C-alpha positions in Angstrom: 171.2 40.1 195.5 168.0 41.9 197.2 166.9 44.9 194.4 163.5 46.5 195.8 160.8 48.6 193.2 159.1 51.6 194.1 155.3 50.6 194.0 152.8 52.0 191.2 156.6 51.8 188.4 155.2 50.4 185.2 157.5 47.4 185.2 156.1 45.9 188.6 153.4 43.7 187.1 155.2 42.5 184.1 158.3 41.4 186.6 155.7 39.8 188.6 154.4 37.2 186.2 158.0 36.6 184.9 159.0 36.2 188.5 155.5 33.7 189.6 156.3 31.8 185.6 159.4 31.0 187.3 158.3 29.9 190.4 155.2 27.6 188.8 157.2 25.7 186.3 158.4 23.8 189.6 155.1 23.4 191.1 151.9 24.1 189.4 150.4 20.7 189.0 147.1 21.7 187.5 144.2 24.3 186.6 141.7 22.1 188.9 144.1 22.7 192.0 145.1 25.7 192.1 144.2 29.1 190.6 146.1 32.9 189.4 144.3 35.7 189.7 146.3 39.2 189.6 148.5 39.0 193.1 146.8 36.2 194.3 146.8 32.3 194.8 143.8 29.9 195.9 145.5 26.4 197.0 142.8 23.5 197.2 142.6 19.6 198.0 140.2 17.6 199.6 142.3 16.5 202.2 143.2 18.7 204.4 147.2 17.3 204.5 147.4 17.7 200.9 146.7 20.7 201.5 149.1 21.4 204.2 151.7 19.6 200.9 150.7 22.0 198.1 151.0 24.9 200.4 154.8 23.7 201.9 155.6 23.0 197.8 154.3 26.7 197.2 155.8 27.6 199.9 160.1 26.6 199.1 158.9 27.5 195.5 158.9 31.6 196.1 161.5 31.0 198.6 164.3 29.7 196.3 162.9 32.4 194.4 163.8 35.0 196.4 
């Protein structure tokens, strides 16, 4: 089931926070390696391979929630 909402809808920020919170539970590793600001996600790692792994974990987590 796909649900679309109109941009500017008052409930959108609330819905976004709920969805991101559910996704974060399964993949969040810690404050210093992932940061959130409004609708942006920053992933950090000392090695490129570590960054790739984090990216794919987050991508799969968001895709699994639709």
